[in-house]
Backbone bond lengths (Angstrom), bond angles and torsions (degrees), N, CA, C in turn:
res aa  C-N    CA-C-N  psi(-1)  N-CA   C-N-CA  omega(-1)  CA-C   N-CA-C  phi
1 M - - - 1.470 - - 1.530 109.68 -
2 E 1.291 116.72 129.81 1.461 121.21 178.99 1.518 109.93 -74.22
3 I 1.331 116.64 134.38 1.458 121.20 179.60 1.515 109.05 -88.48
4 R 1.338 115.06 120.18 1.456 119.40 176.98 1.514 109.13 -81.88
5 K 1.304 116.49 151.51 1.460 121.60 179.21 1.520 109.02 -84.99
6 R 1.348 114.31 106.16 1.451 119.68 178.38 1.507 108.00 -138.05
7 K 1.308 114.27 157.59 1.451 118.95 178.52 1.509 109.24 -69.04
8 G 1.315 116.03 146.41 1.458 120.91 176.94 1.505 110.54 127.47
9 K 1.311 114.92 152.14 1.455 120.28 -178.80 1.514 110.21 -66.78
10 Q 1.328 117.31 134.28 1.441 120.71 -178.16 1.521 110.16 -85.46
11 V 1.313 117.31 131.27 1.450 122.95 176.37 1.521 107.13 -125.16
12 G 1.346 116.64 111.62 1.453 119.84 -176.57 1.516 109.93 63.03
13 R 1.309 116.97 -126.17 1.457 121.31 -177.42 1.514 112.19 -97.00
14 L 1.339 117.74 -3.03 1.460 121.04 178.56 1.525 109.31 -126.33
15 T 1.309 116.56 144.55 1.459 120.04 174.08 1.527 108.81 -75.08
16 V 1.336 116.59 164.54 1.461 121.03 177.30 1.512 110.32 -58.77
17 T 1.334 116.57 -41.91 1.466 120.66 179.11 1.523 111.02 -60.36
18 E 1.334 116.23 -42.99 1.463 119.93 179.25 1.523 111.46 -66.62
19 Q 1.338 116.90 -37.00 1.458 119.81 177.81 1.527 111.50 -63.67
20 I 1.335 115.94 -41.67 1.470 120.66 178.17 1.516 110.29 -62.77
21 D 1.337 116.59 -44.68 1.469 120.92 178.05 1.524 111.26 -60.59
22 Q 1.342 115.98 -41.35 1.461 120.60 -179.09 1.531 110.68 -64.77
23 K 1.331 116.66 -44.53 1.468 120.34 178.90 1.530 110.89 -62.94
24 H 1.339 115.79 -38.25 1.462 119.57 179.65 1.526 110.52 -63.45
25 Q 1.321 116.75 -43.56 1.464 120.44 178.75 1.528 111.12 -64.78
26 E 1.333 116.18 -37.75 1.467 120.14 177.03 1.523 110.44 -64.94
27 D 1.335 116.80 -40.00 1.463 120.89 178.35 1.527 110.77 -63.49
28 L 1.326 116.75 -42.45 1.463 120.43 179.08 1.526 110.88 -62.56
29 Q 1.340 116.37 -39.10 1.454 120.42 178.35 1.527 110.74 -65.55
30 R 1.328 116.72 -42.32 1.466 121.05 177.61 1.520 110.46 -62.98
31 L 1.323 115.57 -42.00 1.460 120.50 -178.31 1.523 111.21 -60.83
32 R 1.321 117.01 -39.59 1.467 120.75 179.98 1.536 111.07 -62.17
33 G 1.324 116.36 -29.66 1.460 119.55 -177.85 1.517 114.66 -92.04
34 F 1.328 117.86 -3.58 1.457 120.79 -179.20 1.519 112.33 -66.39
35 R 1.328 115.33 145.74 1.458 123.25 173.74 1.521 108.48 -129.50
36 L 1.304 117.40 167.47 1.460 119.89 176.31 1.523 111.17 -67.05
37 L 1.330 118.02 -15.57 1.456 121.47 174.28 1.525 112.29 -76.16
38 D 1.318 117.59 -6.64 1.470 121.92 173.08 1.517 107.62 -91.37
39 D 1.339 117.00 115.76 1.462 119.48 -168.73 1.524 113.59 -61.31
40 D 1.335 117.94 -35.95 1.469 119.48 -179.93 1.533 111.01 -64.89
41 F 1.321 116.06 -39.63 1.460 119.72 178.31 1.523 110.80 -70.91
42 L 1.336 116.18 -42.60 1.461 120.54 179.34 1.524 111.41 -57.91
43 T 1.331 117.09 -48.36 1.466 119.49 -175.52 1.517 111.65 -66.13
44 K 1.330 116.74 -31.33 1.469 118.89 176.94 1.532 110.00 -71.58
45 C 1.325 116.47 -42.05 1.471 119.92 -179.98 1.529 111.22 -63.57
46 F 1.326 117.41 -37.34 1.457 121.06 -173.98 1.523 113.02 -93.08
47 E 1.322 117.00 -1.78 1.460 120.80 -178.12 1.530 110.49 -60.38
48 G 1.322 117.10 114.52 1.462 121.82 179.34 1.514 114.77 69.28
49 D 1.327 118.13 10.05 1.471 121.69 -175.38 1.527 109.64 -107.85
50 T 1.314 116.39 91.59 1.471 120.23 -177.98 1.523 112.24 -67.98
51 A 1.330 118.04 -29.67 1.471 120.63 -176.77 1.527 111.58 -63.69
52 S 1.336 116.89 -42.95 1.470 119.80 -177.42 1.520 111.64 -68.01
53 I 1.323 117.02 -48.11 1.467 119.00 -178.51 1.524 110.31 -68.96
54 E 1.321 117.16 -31.21 1.463 120.05 176.98 1.524 110.47 -62.95
55 L 1.328 116.82 -44.18 1.459 121.19 177.63 1.528 110.96 -59.46
56 V 1.331 116.71 -47.50 1.467 121.20 -179.05 1.524 110.77 -60.65
57 L 1.328 117.19 -46.33 1.460 120.93 -177.75 1.524 111.93 -67.81
58 Q 1.325 116.62 -37.71 1.473 119.41 177.18 1.527 111.12 -58.79
59 I 1.341 115.24 -38.04 1.456 119.54 -177.07 1.526 111.68 -77.86
60 V 1.355 117.38 -51.66 1.471 119.09 -173.97 1.529 112.04 -71.21
61 L 1.326 117.96 -28.85 1.463 120.40 178.02 1.522 112.24 -93.30
62 E 1.326 115.39 -4.14 1.473 121.44 -179.39 1.530 110.42 55.35
63 K 1.326 114.37 45.70 1.466 121.66 178.64 1.527 108.28 -127.04
64 P 1.316 118.87 84.48 1.472 121.76 -174.73 1.524 113.77 -62.86
65 D 1.325 117.90 -19.12 1.462 120.42 -179.20 1.528 113.36 -94.82
66 L 1.338 117.59 1.19 1.462 120.79 -177.67 1.530 110.49 -61.52
67 K 1.334 116.53 134.20 1.463 122.23 178.53 1.528 109.85 -120.98
68 V 1.312 116.51 128.98 1.459 121.98 178.76 1.523 109.31 -96.03
69 L 1.316 115.88 127.34 1.466 120.77 179.54 1.523 112.71 -95.75
70 D 1.331 116.02 -28.23 1.466 119.25 -175.23 1.521 109.08 -152.87
71 V 1.320 116.25 144.20 1.462 120.78 175.33 1.522 108.99 -141.77
72 R 1.331 115.08 134.79 1.463 121.99 176.00 1.523 108.49 -130.57
73 T 1.319 116.16 148.92 1.463 120.31 -179.95 1.519 109.88 -119.74
74 Q 1.347 114.36 156.59 1.462 121.30 -179.35 1.531 110.91 50.35
75 V 1.312 115.40 55.64 1.465 122.12 -177.38 1.524 109.22 -87.61
76 F 1.329 116.72 119.74 1.459 122.04 179.99 1.520 108.92 -88.68
77 V 1.339 116.28 120.47 1.459 121.84 177.69 1.519 106.93 -109.02
78 E 1.321 116.20 110.89 1.458 121.16 -170.02 1.520 112.44 -88.57
79 N 1.316 114.29 137.36 1.460 122.70 170.46 1.525 106.19 -117.55
80 L 1.325 117.75 109.63 1.457 121.49 -172.13 1.524 112.85 -65.65
81 L 1.327 117.50 -27.09 1.458 120.30 -175.74 1.522 112.89 -101.50
82 N 1.324 117.10 -31.27 1.464 119.67 -175.05 1.529 110.74 -134.09
83 R 1.317 117.92 -151.32 1.462 121.55 -171.24 1.521 112.47 -71.56
84 S 1.321 115.29 129.01 1.462 121.67 173.84 1.527 108.74 -89.66
85 V 1.337 116.82 170.84 1.461 120.35 178.19 1.524 109.73 -135.41
86 R 1.335 115.04 155.30 1.458 121.32 173.47 1.530 107.84 -120.34
87 L 1.329 115.09 118.24 1.458 120.89 -176.74 1.522 109.85 -89.77
88 D 1.342 117.17 132.42 1.471 120.47 178.70 1.527 110.22 -58.80
89 I 1.328 116.10 -53.32 1.469 121.48 -178.11 1.524 108.84 -138.88
90 L 1.320 116.34 135.39 1.458 121.46 174.00 1.528 107.45 -129.80
91 A 1.323 115.82 116.08 1.460 121.35 -177.44 1.521 109.97 -117.14
92 T 1.330 115.34 156.72 1.467 122.50 174.95 1.510 107.81 -124.61
93 D 1.355 116.56 129.89 1.461 118.27 179.87 1.526 110.91 -99.24
94 S 1.306 116.23 -179.64 1.469 121.54 -173.10 1.526 113.34 -67.30
95 T 1.337 117.49 -15.62 1.465 120.52 177.46 1.528 111.65 -90.82
96 G 1.338 116.62 -5.53 1.462 120.91 -176.88 1.508 113.29 94.25
97 A 1.337 118.41 -2.12 1.461 121.75 179.11 1.528 110.00 -64.90
98 K 1.342 115.77 145.62 1.459 122.53 177.27 1.526 108.44 -105.82
99 L 1.325 115.72 130.49 1.460 120.68 -174.24 1.521 110.17 -126.96
100 N 1.317 115.66 115.91 1.464 122.44 177.60 1.529 108.83 -99.18
101 V 1.337 116.70 122.11 1.460 121.59 177.68 1.525 108.60 -113.33
102 E 1.335 115.97 124.46 1.454 122.63 178.15 1.518 109.41 -118.90
103 V 1.327 116.82 137.97 1.460 121.15 174.70 1.521 107.88 -109.27
104 Q 1.331 116.74 129.48 1.458 120.89 -177.97 1.524 111.09 -133.80
105 R 1.327 115.85 121.68 1.458 120.38 173.75 1.524 110.63 -86.25
106 S 1.329 116.23 -28.35 1.457 121.24 179.67 1.527 110.18 -90.79
107 D 1.333 116.69 130.88 1.459 120.02 177.87 1.527 111.11 -60.07
108 K 1.324 116.01 -38.27 1.467 120.80 -178.15 1.523 110.90 -61.81
109 G 1.327 116.55 -35.62 1.463 120.17 -177.87 1.513 113.79 -72.16
110 A 1.340 116.77 -9.20 1.464 121.03 -179.14 1.523 111.23 -110.98
111 G 1.316 116.23 32.31 1.460 120.91 -178.47 1.517 112.58 -61.08
112 R 1.311 115.46 153.60 1.462 120.93 -176.35 1.526 112.10 -65.38
113 K 1.325 116.11 -36.21 1.465 118.47 -179.89 1.526 111.71 -73.61
114 R 1.334 116.19 -23.75 1.463 117.54 174.00 1.526 109.88 -68.47
115 A 1.324 116.63 -41.03 1.462 120.10 176.77 1.522 110.09 -60.39
116 R 1.317 116.52 -42.82 1.470 121.26 177.73 1.523 110.59 -61.02
117 Y 1.352 116.79 -42.99 1.462 119.90 -177.30 1.527 111.13 -67.68
118 N 1.332 116.70 -42.94 1.466 119.85 176.57 1.522 110.84 -57.09
119 S 1.330 115.69 -42.62 1.461 120.30 -179.86 1.525 110.86 -62.92
120 S 1.323 116.44 -43.43 1.460 119.72 -178.64 1.521 111.66 -68.17
121 M 1.335 116.94 -37.24 1.464 119.93 179.54 1.518 111.33 -68.67
122 M 1.326 116.99 -35.38 1.462 119.38 175.26 1.525 110.13 -62.96
123 D 1.342 116.61 -47.34 1.463 120.70 -179.71 1.525 111.69 -58.50
124 A 1.344 115.44 -41.27 1.465 120.01 -175.10 1.521 112.65 -65.20
125 N 1.329 117.04 -16.10 1.466 120.09 -177.06 1.527 112.95 -114.34
126 L 1.329 117.38 15.34 1.461 119.74 -174.73 1.526 114.49 -107.48
127 L 1.322 116.91 -6.85 1.462 120.07 177.91 1.519 110.68 -118.98
128 K 1.318 115.95 138.62 1.463 120.34 173.56 1.527 108.65 -81.51
129 K 1.311 116.33 163.04 1.464 120.65 179.49 1.527 109.69 -57.75
130 G 1.324 114.56 130.44 1.456 119.64 176.54 1.513 114.94 87.49
131 E 1.336 117.55 -10.18 1.468 119.58 -179.92 1.520 110.82 -70.67
132 D 1.315 115.93 146.83 1.454 121.93 179.28 1.527 110.33 -70.23
133 F 1.341 116.46 142.70 1.462 120.51 -178.97 1.529 112.51 -61.69
134 D 1.317 117.21 -25.51 1.466 120.31 179.17 1.527 112.17 -65.79
135 R 1.325 116.63 -13.48 1.465 120.18 179.49 1.535 112.32 -85.25
136 L 1.334 116.45 -2.45 1.464 118.95 175.56 1.523 109.89 -59.48
137 P 1.314 118.28 126.89 1.477 119.59 178.62 1.526 111.00 -75.62
138 E 1.300 115.60 164.77 1.459 121.29 173.29 1.529 108.54 -65.95
139 T 1.329 116.97 140.18 1.460 120.53 179.89 1.523 110.92 -128.24
140 W 1.314 113.71 147.26 1.466 121.79 175.48 1.520 109.20 -129.03
141 V 1.327 116.78 132.43 1.468 122.28 167.69 1.526 106.08 -113.31
142 I 1.332 115.78 117.59 1.465 121.45 -173.46 1.521 109.24 -120.34
143 F 1.320 116.74 117.25 1.459 121.76 176.25 1.523 109.05 -102.70
144 I 1.332 116.39 119.75 1.461 121.77 171.85 1.525 106.44 -99.94
145 T 1.319 117.29 112.28 1.458 121.65 -172.17 1.526 111.16 -110.64
146 E 1.324 115.65 144.55 1.465 119.22 -179.20 1.529 111.23 -64.41
147 N 1.329 116.51 -36.12 1.459 121.51 -178.90 1.529 110.41 -109.07
148 D 1.313 114.82 167.03 1.466 120.84 176.70 1.529 107.78 -81.23
149 V 1.332 117.50 83.07 1.464 121.08 -172.21 1.526 112.58 -66.02
150 M 1.318 117.74 -24.04 1.461 120.23 178.71 1.534 112.30 -87.17
151 G 1.328 116.04 -17.37 1.453 121.21 172.19 1.518 116.64 69.60
152 K 1.319 118.36 22.89 1.464 121.12 -178.24 1.528 113.21 -107.06
153 G 1.336 116.39 -3.05 1.457 119.43 178.38 1.509 115.19 77.62
154 L 1.330 117.23 10.10 1.462 121.20 -179.44 1.528 110.52 -91.03
155 P 1.322 116.97 153.12 1.473 118.53 177.53 1.522 112.72 -74.36
156 L 1.338 116.92 -33.78 1.466 121.85 -175.22 1.521 109.95 -133.16
157 Y 1.328 114.55 142.80 1.463 120.75 176.72 1.532 109.29 -128.00
158 P 1.327 117.97 88.96 1.463 120.13 177.62 1.530 110.55 -79.40
159 I 1.329 116.19 136.79 1.467 122.06 -179.99 1.523 108.50 -120.52
160 E 1.345 115.47 126.08 1.455 121.67 -178.81 1.529 109.95 -133.07
161 R 1.332 117.25 144.95 1.458 119.87 169.45 1.532 108.71 -70.76
162 C 1.348 115.55 143.85 1.465 118.36 -179.73 1.523 110.14 -148.97
163 F 1.319 116.45 165.12 1.450 123.28 172.13 1.531 107.58 -78.62
164 L 1.325 116.68 118.02 1.461 119.44 -175.22 1.516 112.16 -63.07
165 G 1.319 116.87 -32.50 1.456 119.62 -176.60 1.509 114.24 -69.70
166 T 1.327 116.61 -32.35 1.466 120.44 -174.83 1.522 113.88 -117.88
167 G 1.330 116.15 -18.22 1.464 119.25 -176.58 1.515 113.36 82.34
168 E 1.340 117.23 -0.80 1.460 119.98 178.98 1.530 110.60 -70.65
169 R 1.310 116.00 146.71 1.466 120.31 178.28 1.526 111.16 -68.74
170 F 1.322 114.69 145.45 1.459 121.59 178.83 1.525 111.48 -74.77
171 E 1.341 115.36 -27.58 1.470 122.47 175.21 1.534 112.59 57.23
172 D 1.346 115.20 51.22 1.467 119.14 176.05 1.519 112.34 -94.79
173 G 1.338 117.26 2.15 1.461 121.30 177.33 1.510 114.72 84.56
174 S 1.339 117.29 6.34 1.467 121.63 -179.80 1.525 109.05 -107.40
175 H 1.347 116.71 128.87 1.471 121.23 -175.92 1.536 110.04 -134.38
176 I 1.321 115.15 144.04 1.466 121.96 172.84 1.523 107.74 -126.57
177 L 1.329 115.16 137.67 1.471 119.82 -179.22 1.525 109.42 -138.31
178 Y 1.340 115.21 129.40 1.463 120.80 172.59 1.531 108.30 -105.01
179 V 1.330 115.97 131.65 1.461 122.10 179.23 1.523 107.92 -110.95
180 N 1.316 116.39 124.32 1.462 123.23 -176.91 1.528 110.02 -80.11
181 G 1.327 116.25 101.28 1.461 121.09 -178.32 1.513 114.24 -67.64
182 A 1.336 116.97 -14.86 1.466 120.64 179.13 1.519 112.03 -87.02
183 Y 1.326 116.74 -6.03 1.463 119.92 -176.70 1.529 110.40 -73.05
184 R 1.325 115.79 137.09 1.457 121.96 175.30 1.525 108.36 -131.98
185 G 1.282 116.09 149.45 1.459 119.57 178.78 1.512 109.54 168.30
186 D 1.317 116.18 163.21 1.462 121.52 -177.91 1.531 109.52 -84.18
187 T 1.324 114.73 58.23 1.463 123.38 179.30 1.524 107.61 -135.23
188 P 1.334 118.44 162.88 1.469 119.28 178.42 1.528 113.38 -54.46
189 I 1.346 118.01 -43.69 1.461 119.46 -178.92 1.525 111.67 -70.03
190 G 1.355 116.44 -35.66 1.462 119.65 177.04 1.519 111.84 -64.49
191 K 1.323 116.39 -41.55 1.467 120.61 178.54 1.529 111.30 -69.40
192 L 1.326 116.25 -35.86 1.462 119.83 179.11 1.522 110.64 -65.22
193 M 1.322 117.21 -44.80 1.467 120.16 179.57 1.530 111.33 -67.70
194 H 1.326 116.73 -30.83 1.467 119.84 171.73 1.516 109.89 -60.91
195 D 1.334 116.76 -46.41 1.462 120.91 -178.93 1.524 111.58 -63.61
196 F 1.329 117.25 -36.49 1.461 120.85 179.65 1.528 111.48 -65.50
197 S 1.335 117.09 -21.29 1.464 121.14 -178.73 1.525 113.31 -97.96
198 C 1.332 117.80 -1.94 1.469 121.62 -177.13 1.529 111.53 -80.86
199 T 1.322 115.35 140.87 1.458 120.46 171.08 1.523 111.48 -97.35
200 D 1.331 117.53 -15.10 1.465 122.43 -176.86 1.534 109.02 -118.54
201 A 1.320 116.54 123.72 1.466 121.41 -179.44 1.523 111.89 -58.90
202 A 1.324 117.24 -29.46 1.468 121.07 -178.09 1.516 112.08 -65.69
203 D 1.334 117.89 -19.56 1.465 121.76 -178.20 1.529 112.65 -93.02
204 M 1.320 117.95 0.12 1.454 120.95 -172.90 1.527 112.05 -89.79
205 Y 1.322 116.18 149.49 1.466 122.36 179.31 1.530 112.31 -79.69
206 Y 1.328 116.41 -45.26 1.460 120.47 -170.63 1.533 111.00 -90.65
207 G 1.340 115.09 117.51 1.458 120.48 -175.95 1.511 113.25 -61.25
208 T 1.334 118.09 -35.31 1.462 121.27 -179.81 1.521 111.01 -59.54
209 L 1.337 116.15 -45.24 1.458 120.86 179.50 1.528 111.01 -73.45
210 A 1.325 116.43 -39.55 1.468 120.35 -179.07 1.526 111.13 -61.78
211 D 1.331 116.89 -42.21 1.466 120.40 179.29 1.523 111.38 -62.00
212 R 1.326 115.76 -39.33 1.465 119.58 -179.33 1.521 111.04 -68.50
213 V 1.331 116.83 -44.16 1.462 121.38 178.25 1.523 110.19 -64.07
214 R 1.321 116.69 -41.68 1.461 121.14 -179.59 1.532 110.99 -61.99
215 F 1.339 116.30 -39.78 1.466 119.98 179.59 1.526 110.91 -59.55
216 F 1.334 116.97 -46.78 1.459 119.80 -175.21 1.524 113.53 -79.51
217 K 1.325 116.98 -16.37 1.462 118.94 -178.99 1.516 113.95 -105.25
218 E 1.341 116.42 -22.77 1.465 117.84 -171.23 1.526 114.51 -122.13
219 S 1.312 118.33 -21.65 1.464 119.06 179.90 1.528 110.18 -89.57
220 K 1.326 116.29 150.14 1.459 120.75 -179.24 1.523 111.15 -60.00
221 E 1.334 116.12 -44.40 1.467 120.29 -178.89 1.521 111.49 -63.61
222 G 1.324 116.52 -45.51 1.454 120.52 -178.49 1.517 112.34 -64.98
223 I 1.331 116.42 -41.26 1.471 120.45 178.94 1.526 110.44 -63.24
224 E 1.326 117.03 -40.93 1.465 120.11 178.36 1.527 111.11 -62.89
225 I 1.328 116.74 -40.08 1.465 120.55 178.24 1.525 110.61 -62.20
226 M 1.332 116.50 -45.22 1.456 120.24 -178.41 1.527 111.50 -68.02
227 C 1.310 117.77 -38.31 1.466 120.09 178.89 1.523 111.02 -65.20
228 R 1.337 116.46 -39.01 1.477 119.47 175.98 1.523 110.05 -64.77
229 A 1.333 116.33 -39.23 1.464 120.03 179.91 1.526 110.54 -64.01
230 M 1.327 117.39 -40.74 1.460 120.39 179.16 1.524 111.38 -66.99
231 E 1.333 116.91 -36.67 1.461 120.66 175.96 1.526 110.43 -64.67
232 D 1.333 116.52 -41.29 1.464 120.58 177.33 1.527 110.61 -62.53
233 M 1.332 116.74 -39.19 1.465 120.32 178.99 1.525 110.83 -65.04
234 R 1.336 116.70 -39.78 1.461 119.74 177.42 1.518 110.59 -62.42
235 N 1.335 116.11 -45.45 1.460 120.36 -179.84 1.525 111.24 -63.28
236 Q 1.342 116.31 -39.03 1.456 120.38 179.04 1.523 110.75 -65.17
237 T 1.338 116.58 -39.85 1.464 120.73 178.59 1.526 110.49 -63.59
238 L 1.349 115.99 -42.34 1.463 119.97 178.26 1.526 111.10 -63.07
239 K 1.341 115.71 -41.29 1.461 119.27 -179.78 1.514 111.09 -65.65
240 E 1.340 116.47 -42.09 1.460 119.76 179.15 1.528 110.57 -62.56
241 G 1.342 116.67 -37.10 1.458 120.41 176.66 1.516 111.58 -64.24
242 A 1.344 115.92 -41.41 1.461 120.27 178.59 1.526 111.11 -64.55
243 I 1.317 116.25 -40.77 1.469 120.69 179.47 1.529 110.17 -64.69
244 N 1.318 117.46 -42.94 1.462 120.40 178.90 1.527 111.50 -63.41
245 S 1.336 116.18 -38.41 1.459 120.16 177.18 1.528 110.39 -63.95
246 A 1.329 115.72 -43.42 1.469 120.23 179.16 1.530 110.95 -62.48
247 K 1.317 116.49 -39.47 1.474 119.99 179.23 1.521 111.28 -63.90
248 R 1.341 116.28 -39.28 1.470 119.12 178.12 1.523 111.18 -65.76
249 M 1.333 116.64 -39.91 1.465 119.91 178.83 1.525 111.26 -67.99
250 L 1.323 116.68 -36.51 1.468 120.28 176.18 1.524 110.34 -64.18
251 A 1.330 116.50 -38.83 1.462 120.73 -179.98 1.526 111.04 -65.22
252 D 1.339 116.65 -34.67 1.465 120.08 178.13 1.529 111.33 -67.04
253 G 1.336 115.84 -34.50 1.460 120.47 177.27 1.511 114.90 69.95
254 I 1.327 117.78 20.56 1.475 120.93 -177.07 1.527 111.42 -96.82
255 L 1.311 117.01 -45.58 1.461 121.42 -173.96 1.521 111.63 -85.31
256 T 1.317 115.17 155.20 1.464 120.38 173.88 1.520 109.37 -74.07
257 L 1.314 116.81 161.97 1.460 120.37 179.09 1.525 110.39 -61.84
258 E 1.329 116.63 -35.59 1.463 120.60 179.62 1.533 111.13 -63.17
259 K 1.334 116.01 -42.77 1.456 119.96 -179.99 1.538 111.06 -68.69
260 I 1.332 116.30 -38.76 1.459 119.68 178.08 1.522 110.05 -61.59
261 A 1.338 116.61 -43.91 1.461 120.73 177.96 1.522 110.93 -60.36
262 E 1.340 116.03 -41.45 1.470 120.90 -179.40 1.520 111.38 -65.76
263 Y 1.331 117.09 -47.38 1.460 120.77 -176.25 1.535 112.17 -71.47
264 A 1.328 116.45 -35.56 1.463 119.83 -178.49 1.519 112.37 -83.67
265 G 1.340 116.67 -16.69 1.463 119.78 -178.34 1.509 112.75 74.60
266 L 1.346 116.07 34.05 1.460 121.42 -179.55 1.522 110.18 -117.15
267 P 1.333 117.75 153.96 1.466 119.88 173.90 1.528 109.96 -62.33
268 L 1.308 116.50 146.62 1.459 120.91 -179.32 1.529 111.50 -58.92
269 D 1.335 116.87 -38.73 1.467 120.64 -179.83 1.530 111.16 -60.76
270 E 1.338 116.18 -35.84 1.460 119.01 -179.70 1.529 110.98 -70.16
271 V 1.325 116.41 -37.22 1.463 120.21 176.90 1.526 110.17 -65.53
272 K 1.324 116.66 -40.19 1.469 120.47 177.21 1.529 110.32 -61.84
273 K 1.321 116.27 -38.98 1.465 120.53 178.87 1.527 110.57 -65.71
274 L 1.354 117.03 -40.78 1.460 120.88 178.23 1.517 110.74 -62.99
275 K 1.324 116.19 -38.46 1.478 120.02 178.76 1.508 110.23 -65.77
276 A 1.350 116.79 -42.12 1.461 120.40 -179.48 1.528 110.78 -64.18
277 E 1.346 117.01 -39.87 1.464 120.98 178.35 1.520 110.91 -65.17
278 R 1.348 115.91 -38.97 1.451 120.24 179.69 1.520 111.40 -66.39
279 T 1.317 115.94 -40.55 1.464 120.94 178.68 1.508 111.39 -64.83
280 A 1.359 114.87 -41.64 1.472 119.61 -179.75 1.515 110.88 -65.58
């Protein structure tokens, strides 16, 4: 590749300026291919947008009167002793019900025990100390999957606890729902799953979703937001890699904390914290 003469520090065969330009073009190309079935794009589109998640929930739960009061994305639910979880979307409706929506392209990521764990982690954080268990709100864990993970050809797979002897529902207020993203048909859910698979807002049925996708893909402001988000994701991936490297070096027990910090590219205080967590 011929090196053009441009201002900026040269790194290898490209200057820093050229590298930034190249990454920006790559981000724009990725952005054009994003769909609502891509969780990073979905959470950005639905961030603070009650109208979009309200539409989705009305359709998948078949509750046209459902009203969403609050929506948050990338919600970290901490477990101090064991595995924590990060929820793609957590919404609250007008009845106080809590609704977790997860988008999964990988069948493995939509495992049944993951749905169970998400449900349990939501419950564990919904009561204050001393509150009566009857105050637990209704909860929904909803997985929208790219493929028909249940393999029955149905658009929706609702899962409820029940009395095995009679088939009656247990009615504990806990619900799990799988939505078949591969389903198509001239129905609200079929059109919704079509929209979740679209890369172009012009091809979408639902104007609420199309407007949101169009903003992030076609407007200057929306594109800038998405490009910053992709840069943040890259930085987070690099940091996670550095942390994993530091953990492996700590496990070896050969290098000093100072050397581990130097080789991993992490602050010394962070390495000390990783050591303390490992010891605990």
